[in-house]
CHARMM-style PDB file with segment names, atoms N, HN, CA, C and O in Angstrom:
ATOM      1  N   UNK     1      32.160  39.503 -22.188  1.00  0.00      PROA
ATOM      2  CA  UNK     1      30.882  39.039 -21.681  1.00  0.00      PROA
ATOM      3  C   UNK     1      31.153  38.018 -20.576  1.00  0.00      PROA
ATOM      4  O   UNK     1      31.997  37.137 -20.741  1.00  0.00      PROA
ATOM      5  N   UNK     2      30.464  38.127 -19.486  1.00  0.00      PROA
ATOM      6  HN  UNK     2      29.778  38.842 -19.352  1.00  0.00      PROA
ATOM      7  CA  UNK     2      30.644  37.169 -18.392  1.00  0.00      PROA
ATOM      8  C   UNK     2      29.787  35.941 -18.633  1.00  0.00      PROA
ATOM      9  O   UNK     2      28.874  35.959 -19.459  1.00  0.00      PROA
ATOM     10  N   UNK     3      30.086  34.883 -17.912  1.00  0.00      PROA
ATOM     11  HN  UNK     3      30.827  34.869 -17.242  1.00  0.00      PROA
ATOM     12  CA  UNK     3      29.331  33.640 -18.076  1.00  0.00      PROA
ATOM     13  C   UNK     3      27.853  33.855 -17.807  1.00  0.00      PROA
ATOM     14  O   UNK     3      27.015  33.328 -18.538  1.00  0.00      PROA
ATOM     15  N   UNK     4      27.514  34.614 -16.780  1.00  0.00      PROA
ATOM     16  HN  UNK     4      28.194  35.043 -16.186  1.00  0.00      PROA
ATOM     17  CA  UNK     4      26.110  34.847 -16.454  1.00  0.00      PROA
ATOM     18  C   UNK     4      25.393  35.615 -17.543  1.00  0.00      PROA
ATOM     19  O   UNK     4      24.248  35.300 -17.869  1.00  0.00      PROA
ATOM     20  N   UNK     5      26.032  36.597 -18.101  1.00  0.00      PROA
ATOM     21  HN  UNK     5      26.962  36.853 -17.836  1.00  0.00      PROA
ATOM     22  CA  UNK     5      25.398  37.385 -19.163  1.00  0.00      PROA
ATOM     23  C   UNK     5      25.209  36.553 -20.420  1.00  0.00      PROA
ATOM     24  O   UNK     5      24.179  36.668 -21.084  1.00  0.00      PROA
ATOM     25  N   UNK     6      26.185  35.716 -20.758  1.00  0.00      PROA
ATOM     26  HN  UNK     6      27.021  35.622 -20.218  1.00  0.00      PROA
ATOM     27  CA  UNK     6      26.045  34.856 -21.924  1.00  0.00      PROA
ATOM     28  C   UNK     6      24.917  33.855 -21.710  1.00  0.00      PROA
ATOM     29  O   UNK     6      24.102  33.642 -22.608  1.00  0.00      PROA
ATOM     30  N   UNK     7      24.860  33.246 -20.548  1.00  0.00      PROA
ATOM     31  HN  UNK     7      25.522  33.419 -19.818  1.00  0.00      PROA
ATOM     32  CA  UNK     7      23.790  32.293 -20.254  1.00  0.00      PROA
ATOM     33  C   UNK     7      22.429  32.977 -20.310  1.00  0.00      PROA
ATOM     34  O   UNK     7      21.460  32.395 -20.798  1.00  0.00      PROA
ATOM     35  N   UNK     8      22.353  34.204 -19.813  1.00  0.00      PROA
ATOM     36  HN  UNK     8      23.140  34.676 -19.416  1.00  0.00      PROA
ATOM     37  CA  UNK     8      21.093  34.958 -19.882  1.00  0.00      PROA
ATOM     38  C   UNK     8      20.702  35.243 -21.325  1.00  0.00      PROA
ATOM     39  O   UNK     8      19.529  35.139 -21.682  1.00  0.00      PROA
ATOM     40  N   UNK     9      21.680  35.603 -22.160  1.00  0.00      PROA
ATOM     41  HN  UNK     9      22.634  35.687 -21.870  1.00  0.00      PROA
ATOM     42  CA  UNK     9      21.408  35.883 -23.574  1.00  0.00      PROA
ATOM     43  C   UNK     9      20.925  34.623 -24.281  1.00  0.00      PROA
ATOM     44  O   UNK     9      20.012  34.684 -25.104  1.00  0.00      PROA
ATOM     45  N   UNK    10      21.527  33.491 -23.968  1.00  0.00      PROA
ATOM     46  HN  UNK    10      22.269  33.442 -23.300  1.00  0.00      PROA
ATOM     47  CA  UNK    10      21.106  32.223 -24.560  1.00  0.00      PROA
ATOM     48  C   UNK    10      19.665  31.925 -24.154  1.00  0.00      PROA
ATOM     49  O   UNK    10      18.849  31.540 -24.992  1.00  0.00      PROA
ATOM     50  N   UNK    11      19.357  32.100 -22.897  1.00  0.00      PROA
ATOM     51  HN  UNK    11      20.020  32.413 -22.217  1.00  0.00      PROA
ATOM     52  CA  UNK    11      18.011  31.816 -22.405  1.00  0.00      PROA
ATOM     53  C   UNK    11      16.972  32.712 -23.059  1.00  0.00      PROA
ATOM     54  O   UNK    11      15.845  32.279 -23.299  1.00  0.00      PROA
ATOM     55  N   UNK    12      17.334  33.944 -23.349  1.00  0.00      PROA
ATOM     56  HN  UNK    12      18.250  34.296 -23.154  1.00  0.00      PROA
ATOM     57  CA  UNK    12      16.386  34.902 -23.919  1.00  0.00      PROA
ATOM     58  C   UNK    12      16.274  34.793 -25.437  1.00  0.00      PROA
ATOM     59  O   UNK    12      15.427  35.450 -26.041  1.00  0.00      PROA
ATOM     60  N   UNK    13      17.111  33.979 -26.054  1.00  0.00      PROA
ATOM     61  HN  UNK    13      17.800  33.445 -25.563  1.00  0.00      PROA
ATOM     62  CA  UNK    13      17.171  33.934 -27.518  1.00  0.00      PROA
ATOM     63  C   UNK    13      16.041  33.154 -28.170  1.00  0.00      PROA
ATOM     64  O   UNK    13      15.928  33.146 -29.395  1.00  0.00      PROA
ATOM     65  N   UNK    14      15.215  32.508 -27.387  1.00  0.00      PROA
ATOM     66  HN  UNK    14      15.307  32.515 -26.392  1.00  0.00      PROA
ATOM     67  CA  UNK    14      14.064  31.846 -27.984  1.00  0.00      PROA
ATOM     68  C   UNK    14      14.092  30.336 -27.890  1.00  0.00      PROA
ATOM     69  O   UNK    14      14.659  29.753 -26.965  1.00  0.00      PROA
ATOM     70  N   UNK    15      13.464  29.726 -28.873  1.00  0.00      PROA
ATOM     71  HN  UNK    15      13.004  30.200 -29.624  1.00  0.00      PROA
ATOM     72  CA  UNK    15      13.258  28.289 -28.907  1.00  0.00      PROA
ATOM     73  C   UNK    15      14.514  27.579 -29.419  1.00  0.00      PROA
ATOM     74  O   UNK    15      14.948  27.813 -30.547  1.00  0.00      PROA
ATOM     75  N   UNK    16      15.083  26.729 -28.602  1.00  0.00      PROA
ATOM     76  HN  UNK    16      14.730  26.539 -27.686  1.00  0.00      PROA
ATOM     77  CA  UNK    16      16.320  26.024 -28.953  1.00  0.00      PROA
ATOM     78  C   UNK    16      16.086  24.564 -29.314  1.00  0.00      PROA
ATOM     79  O   UNK    16      17.044  23.857 -29.625  1.00  0.00      PROA
ATOM     80  N   UNK    17      14.854  24.095 -29.282  1.00  0.00      PROA
ATOM     81  HN  UNK    17      14.076  24.670 -29.029  1.00  0.00      PROA
ATOM     82  CA  UNK    17      14.579  22.660 -29.408  1.00  0.00      PROA
ATOM     83  C   UNK    17      15.074  22.024 -30.701  1.00  0.00      PROA
ATOM     84  O   UNK    17      15.400  20.837 -30.699  1.00  0.00      PROA
ATOM     85  N   UNK    18      15.143  22.748 -31.780  1.00  0.00      PROA
ATOM     86  HN  UNK    18      14.878  23.713 -31.782  1.00  0.00      PROA
ATOM     87  CA  UNK    18      15.536  22.183 -33.073  1.00  0.00      PROA
ATOM     88  C   UNK    18      16.975  22.498 -33.470  1.00  0.00      PROA
ATOM     89  O   UNK    18      17.366  22.239 -34.608  1.00  0.00      PROA
ATOM     90  N   UNK    19      17.760  23.046 -32.565  1.00  0.00      PROA
ATOM     91  HN  UNK    19      17.442  23.257 -31.641  1.00  0.00      PROA
ATOM     92  CA  UNK    19      19.120  23.463 -32.881  1.00  0.00      PROA
ATOM     93  C   UNK    19      20.157  22.462 -32.401  1.00  0.00      PROA
ATOM     94  O   UNK    19      19.860  21.570 -31.607  1.00  0.00      PROA
ATOM     95  N   UNK    20      21.371  22.623 -32.893  1.00  0.00      PROA
ATOM     96  HN  UNK    20      21.612  23.348 -33.538  1.00  0.00      PROA
ATOM     97  CA  UNK    20      22.547  21.932 -32.386  1.00  0.00      PROA
ATOM     98  C   UNK    20      23.440  23.015 -31.811  1.00  0.00      PROA
ATOM     99  O   UNK    20      23.733  23.997 -32.492  1.00  0.00      PROA
ATOM    100  N   UNK    21      23.876  22.857 -30.577  1.00  0.00      PROA
ATOM    101  HN  UNK    21      23.638  22.059 -30.023  1.00  0.00      PROA
ATOM    102  CA  UNK    21      24.710  23.867 -29.935  1.00  0.00      PROA
ATOM    103  C   UNK    21      26.094  23.299 -29.652  1.00  0.00      PROA
ATOM    104  O   UNK    21      26.229  22.178 -29.161  1.00  0.00      PROA
ATOM    105  N   UNK    22      27.108  24.076 -29.966  1.00  0.00      PROA
ATOM    106  HN  UNK    22      26.998  24.986 -30.366  1.00  0.00      PROA
ATOM    107  CA  UNK    22      28.498  23.736 -29.659  1.00  0.00      PROA
ATOM    108  C   UNK    22      29.021  24.825 -28.727  1.00  0.00      PROA
ATOM    109  O   UNK    22      29.154  25.979 -29.134  1.00  0.00      PROA
ATOM    110  N   UNK    23      29.314  24.467 -27.495  1.00  0.00      PROA
ATOM    111  HN  UNK    23      29.206  23.529 -27.165  1.00  0.00      PROA
ATOM    112  CA  UNK    23      29.696  25.438 -26.480  1.00  0.00      PROA
ATOM    113  C   UNK    23      31.148  25.191 -26.081  1.00  0.00      PROA
ATOM    114  O   UNK    23      31.533  24.065 -25.765  1.00  0.00      PROA
ATOM    115  N   UNK    24      31.940  26.249 -26.098  1.00  0.00      PROA
ATOM    116  HN  UNK    24      31.627  27.163 -26.354  1.00  0.00      PROA
ATOM    117  CA  UNK    24      33.347  26.132 -25.754  1.00  0.00      PROA
ATOM    118  C   UNK    24      33.766  27.340 -24.930  1.00  0.00      PROA
ATOM    119  O   UNK    24      33.246  28.440 -25.116  1.00  0.00      PROA
ATOM    120  N   UNK    25      34.701  27.130 -24.028  1.00  0.00      PROA
ATOM    121  HN  UNK    25      35.123  26.237 -23.877  1.00  0.00      PROA
ATOM    122  CA  UNK    25      35.194  28.237 -23.217  1.00  0.00      PROA
ATOM    123  C   UNK    25      35.542  27.760 -21.826  1.00  0.00      PROA
ATOM    124  O   UNK    25      35.729  26.565 -21.596  1.00  0.00      PROA
ATOM    125  N   UNK    26      35.629  28.701 -20.897  1.00  0.00      PROA
ATOM    126  HN  UNK    26      35.477  29.671 -21.084  1.00  0.00      PROA
ATOM    127  CA  UNK    26      35.926  28.344 -19.506  1.00  0.00      PROA
ATOM    128  C   UNK    26      34.846  27.412 -18.942  1.00  0.00      PROA
ATOM    129  O   UNK    26      33.673  27.514 -19.302  1.00  0.00      PROA
ATOM    130  N   UNK    27      35.255  26.521 -18.068  1.00  0.00      PROA
ATOM    131  HN  UNK    27      36.208  26.438 -17.775  1.00  0.00      PROA
ATOM    132  CA  UNK    27      34.352  25.500 -17.530  1.00  0.00      PROA
ATOM    133  C   UNK    27      33.066  26.096 -16.967  1.00  0.00      PROA
ATOM    134  O   UNK    27      31.983  25.587 -17.256  1.00  0.00      PROA
ATOM    135  N   UNK    28      33.156  27.159 -16.174  1.00  0.00      PROA
ATOM    136  HN  UNK    28      34.036  27.573 -15.940  1.00  0.00      PROA
ATOM    137  CA  UNK    28      31.962  27.759 -15.574  1.00  0.00      PROA
ATOM    138  C   UNK    28      31.002  28.300 -16.621  1.00  0.00      PROA
ATOM    139  O   UNK    28      29.789  28.139 -16.492  1.00  0.00      PROA
ATOM    140  N   UNK    29      31.527  28.932 -17.644  1.00  0.00      PROA
ATOM    141  HN  UNK    29      32.513  29.062 -17.750  1.00  0.00      PROA
ATOM    142  CA  UNK    29      30.680  29.474 -18.701  1.00  0.00      PROA
ATOM    143  C   UNK    29      30.014  28.349 -19.486  1.00  0.00      PROA
ATOM    144  O   UNK    29      28.816  28.407 -19.766  1.00  0.00      PROA
ATOM    145  N   UNK    30      30.784  27.331 -19.840  1.00  0.00      PROA
ATOM    146  HN  UNK    30      31.757  27.283 -19.614  1.00  0.00      PROA
ATOM    147  CA  UNK    30      30.223  26.206 -20.585  1.00  0.00      PROA
ATOM    148  C   UNK    30      29.107  25.554 -19.776  1.00  0.00      PROA
ATOM    149  O   UNK    30      28.048  25.243 -20.321  1.00  0.00      PROA
ATOM    150  N   UNK    31      29.333  25.347 -18.495  1.00  0.00      PROA
ATOM    151  HN  UNK    31      30.193  25.600 -18.052  1.00  0.00      PROA
ATOM    152  CA  UNK    31      28.325  24.716 -17.646  1.00  0.00      PROA
ATOM    153  C   UNK    31      27.056  25.555 -17.559  1.00  0.00      PROA
ATOM    154  O   UNK    31      25.957  25.009 -17.648  1.00  0.00      PROA
ATOM    155  N   UNK    32      27.180  26.865 -17.388  1.00  0.00      PROA
ATOM    156  HN  UNK    32      28.074  27.309 -17.316  1.00  0.00      PROA
ATOM    157  CA  UNK    32      25.986  27.698 -17.255  1.00  0.00      PROA
ATOM    158  C   UNK    32      25.229  27.807 -18.576  1.00  0.00      PROA
ATOM    159  O   UNK    32      23.999  27.794 -18.585  1.00  0.00      PROA
ATOM    160  N   UNK    33      25.948  27.913 -19.687  1.00  0.00      PROA
ATOM    161  HN  UNK    33      26.948  27.924 -19.680  1.00  0.00      PROA
ATOM    162  CA  UNK    33      25.270  27.977 -20.992  1.00  0.00      PROA
ATOM    163  C   UNK    33      24.603  26.641 -21.294  1.00  0.00      PROA
ATOM    164  O   UNK    33      23.481  26.613 -21.801  1.00  0.00      PROA
ATOM    165  N   UNK    34      25.272  25.544 -20.992  1.00  0.00      PROA
ATOM    166  HN  UNK    34      26.183  25.568 -20.580  1.00  0.00      PROA
ATOM    167  CA  UNK    34      24.675  24.228 -21.215  1.00  0.00      PROA
ATOM    168  C   UNK    34      23.392  24.058 -20.392  1.00  0.00      PROA
ATOM    169  O   UNK    34      22.390  23.555 -20.901  1.00  0.00      PROA
ATOM    170  N   UNK    35      23.425  24.472 -19.139  1.00  0.00      PROA
ATOM    171  HN  UNK    35      24.239  24.881 -18.726  1.00  0.00      PROA
ATOM    172  CA  UNK    35      22.220  24.391 -18.296  1.00  0.00      PROA
ATOM    173  C   UNK    35      21.074  25.191 -18.904  1.00  0.00      PROA
ATOM    174  O   UNK    35      19.937  24.721 -18.936  1.00  0.00      PROA
ATOM    175  N   UNK    36      21.368  26.397 -19.385  1.00  0.00      PROA
ATOM    176  HN  UNK    36      22.292  26.778 -19.359  1.00  0.00      PROA
ATOM    177  CA  UNK    36      20.327  27.239 -19.981  1.00  0.00      PROA
ATOM    178  C   UNK    36      19.764  26.620 -21.256  1.00  0.00      PROA
ATOM    179  O   UNK    36      18.557  26.678 -21.492  1.00  0.00      PROA
ATOM    180  N   UNK    37      20.623  26.032 -22.073  1.00  0.00      PROA
ATOM    181  HN  UNK    37      21.604  25.986 -21.881  1.00  0.00      PROA
ATOM    182  CA  UNK    37      20.154  25.388 -23.295  1.00  0.00      PROA
ATOM    183  C   UNK    37      19.238  24.207 -22.972  1.00  0.00      PROA
ATOM    184  O   UNK    37      18.194  24.031 -23.601  1.00  0.00      PROA
ATOM    185  N   UNK    38      19.633  23.408 -21.997  1.00  0.00      PROA
ATOM    186  HN  UNK    38      20.481  23.551 -21.486  1.00  0.00      PROA
ATOM    187  CA  UNK    38      18.793  22.284 -21.592  1.00  0.00      PROA
ATOM    188  C   UNK    38      17.468  22.773 -21.020  1.00  0.00      PROA
ATOM    189  O   UNK    38      16.418  22.200 -21.310  1.00  0.00      PROA
ATOM    190  N   UNK    39      17.512  23.820 -20.216  1.00  0.00      PROA
ATOM    191  HN  UNK    39      18.366  24.286 -19.981  1.00  0.00      PROA
ATOM    192  CA  UNK    39      16.286  24.388 -19.643  1.00  0.00      PROA
ATOM    193  C   UNK    39      15.392  24.988 -20.722  1.00  0.00      PROA
ATOM    194  O   UNK    39      14.173  25.046 -20.560  1.00  0.00      PROA
ATOM    195  N   UNK    40      16.000  25.438 -21.828  1.00  0.00      PROA
ATOM    196  HN  UNK    40      16.990  25.392 -21.958  1.00  0.00      PROA
ATOM    197  CA  UNK    40      15.234  26.024 -22.928  1.00  0.00      PROA
ATOM    198  C   UNK    40      14.662  24.953 -23.854  1.00  0.00      PROA
ATOM    199  O   UNK    40      14.017  25.272 -24.853  1.00  0.00      PROA
ATOM    200  N   UNK    41      14.897  23.687 -23.522  1.00  0.00      PROA
ATOM    201  HN  UNK    41      15.420  23.428 -22.711  1.00  0.00      PROA
ATOM    202  CA  UNK    41      14.282  22.602 -24.275  1.00  0.00      PROA
ATOM    203  C   UNK    41      15.173  21.908 -25.281  1.00  0.00      PROA
ATOM    204  O   UNK    41      14.710  21.007 -25.980  1.00  0.00      PROA
ATOM    205  N   UNK    42      16.434  22.292 -25.381  1.00  0.00      PROA
ATOM    206  HN  UNK    42      16.810  23.024 -24.814  1.00  0.00      PROA
ATOM    207  CA  UNK    42      17.335  21.616 -26.305  1.00  0.00      PROA
ATOM    208  C   UNK    42      17.681  20.245 -25.731  1.00  0.00      PROA
ATOM    209  O   UNK    42      18.170  20.159 -24.605  1.00  0.00      PROA
ATOM    210  N   UNK    43      17.438  19.178 -26.481  1.00  0.00      PROA
ATOM    211  HN  UNK    43      17.041  19.248 -27.396  1.00  0.00      PROA
ATOM    212  CA  UNK    43      17.777  17.839 -25.966  1.00  0.00      PROA
ATOM    213  C   UNK    43      19.280  17.731 -25.694  1.00  0.00      PROA
ATOM    214  O   UNK    43      20.089  18.300 -26.427  1.00  0.00      PROA
ATOM    215  N   UNK    44      19.645  17.010 -24.651  1.00  0.00      PROA
ATOM    216  HN  UNK    44      18.988  16.548 -24.055  1.00  0.00      PROA
ATOM    217  CA  UNK    44      21.055  16.915 -24.258  1.00  0.00      PROA
ATOM    218  C   UNK    44      21.924  16.353 -25.376  1.00  0.00      PROA
ATOM    219  O   UNK    44      23.103  16.700 -25.461  1.00  0.00      PROA
ATOM    220  N   UNK    45      21.381  15.502 -26.230  1.00  0.00      PROA
ATOM    221  HN  UNK    45      20.424  15.221 -26.161  1.00  0.00      PROA
ATOM    222  CA  UNK    45      22.138  14.949 -27.337  1.00  0.00      PROA
ATOM    223  C   UNK    45      22.479  15.969 -28.411  1.00  0.00      PROA
ATOM    224  O   UNK    45      23.293  15.692 -29.292  1.00  0.00      PROA
ATOM    225  N   UNK    46      21.868  17.139 -28.350  1.00  0.00      PROA
ATOM    226  HN  UNK    46      21.206  17.364 -27.635  1.00  0.00      PROA
ATOM    227  CA  UNK    46      22.136  18.192 -29.325  1.00  0.00      PROA
ATOM    228  C   UNK    46      23.052  19.281 -28.763  1.00  0.00      PROA
ATOM    229  O   UNK    46      23.263  20.315 -29.398  1.00  0.00      PROA
ATOM    230  N   UNK    47      23.589  19.039 -27.578  1.00  0.00      PROA
ATOM    231  HN  UNK    47      23.418  18.200 -27.063  1.00  0.00      PROA
ATOM    232  CA  UNK    47      24.520  19.996 -26.973  1.00  0.00      PROA
ATOM    233  C   UNK    47      25.915  19.378 -26.989  1.00  0.00      PROA
ATOM    234  O   UNK    47      26.155  18.351 -26.355  1.00  0.00      PROA
ATOM    235  N   UNK    48      26.813  20.000 -27.706  1.00  0.00      PROA
ATOM    236  HN  UNK    48      26.618  20.834 -28.221  1.00  0.00      PROA
ATOM    237  CA  UNK    48      28.213  19.585 -27.735  1.00  0.00      PROA
ATOM    238  C   UNK    48      28.994  20.577 -26.892  1.00  0.00      PROA
ATOM    239  O   UNK    48      28.757  21.782 -26.976  1.00  0.00      PROA
ATOM    240  N   UNK    49      29.921  20.087 -26.082  1.00  0.00      PROA
ATOM    241  HN  UNK    49      30.113  19.108 -26.014  1.00  0.00      PROA
ATOM    242  CA  UNK    49      30.669  20.992 -25.219  1.00  0.00      PROA
ATOM    243  C   UNK    49      32.026  20.404 -24.890  1.00  0.00      PROA
ATOM    244  O   UNK    49      32.281  19.220 -25.112  1.00  0.00      PROA
ATOM    245  N   UNK    50      32.888  21.248 -24.360  1.00  0.00      PROA
ATOM    246  HN  UNK    50      32.681  22.209 -24.180  1.00  0.00      PROA
ATOM    247  CA  UNK    50      34.241  20.826 -23.994  1.00  0.00      PROA
ATOM    248  C   UNK    50      34.193  19.619 -23.077  1.00  0.00      PROA
ATOM    249  O   UNK    50      33.330  19.523 -22.205  1.00  0.00      PROA
ATOM    250  N   UNK    51      35.113  18.710 -23.275  1.00  0.00      PROA
ATOM    251  HN  UNK    51      35.814  18.788 -23.984  1.00  0.00      PROA
ATOM    252  CA  UNK    51      35.154  17.472 -22.508  1.00  0.00      PROA
ATOM    253  C   UNK    51      35.565  17.654 -21.053  1.00  0.00      PROA
ATOM    254  O   UNK    51      35.529  16.689 -20.289  1.00  0.00      PROA
ATOM    255  N   UNK    52      35.951  18.844 -20.650  1.00  0.00      PROA
ATOM    256  HN  UNK    52      35.981  19.628 -21.271  1.00  0.00      PROA
ATOM    257  CA  UNK    52      36.360  19.087 -19.261  1.00  0.00      PROA
ATOM    258  C   UNK    52      35.184  18.933 -18.300  1.00  0.00      PROA
ATOM    259  O   UNK    52      35.384  18.718 -17.104  1.00  0.00      PROA
ATOM    260  N   UNK    53      33.957  19.040 -18.817  1.00  0.00      PROA
ATOM    261  HN  UNK    53      33.795  19.214 -19.788  1.00  0.00      PROA
ATOM    262  CA  UNK    53      32.779  18.906 -17.961  1.00  0.00      PROA
ATOM    263  C   UNK    53      32.340  17.457 -17.874  1.00  0.00      PROA
ATOM    264  O   UNK    53      32.460  16.718 -18.851  1.00  0.00      PROA
ATOM    265  N   UNK    54      31.835  17.039 -16.724  1.00  0.00      PROA
ATOM    266  HN  UNK    54      31.738  17.640 -15.931  1.00  0.00      PROA
ATOM    267  CA  UNK    54      31.298  15.683 -16.618  1.00  0.00      PROA
ATOM    268  C   UNK    54      30.013  15.580 -17.427  1.00  0.00      PROA
ATOM    269  O   UNK    54      29.248  16.542 -17.491  1.00  0.00      PROA
ATOM    270  N   UNK    55      29.772  14.470 -18.024  1.00  0.00      PROA
ATOM    271  HN  UNK    55      30.393  13.688 -17.973  1.00  0.00      PROA
ATOM    272  CA  UNK    55      28.546  14.279 -18.830  1.00  0.00      PROA
ATOM    273  C   UNK    55      27.461  13.835 -17.932  1.00  0.00      PROA
ATOM    274  OT1 UNK    55      26.338  13.611 -18.384  1.00  0.00      PROA
TER     275      UNK     55
END
């Protein structure tokens, strides 16, 4: 699965506001999935991701 397809699947999966997300993988994929989760309403404090990305 490419980063874009994974980010699209995350965006289409519904309401993320009450979830905790842990995202790991290549920097580009983590960044795109994190952006989609935030856009889907998940608070930034509920997104855990690899430390390679700037906070």
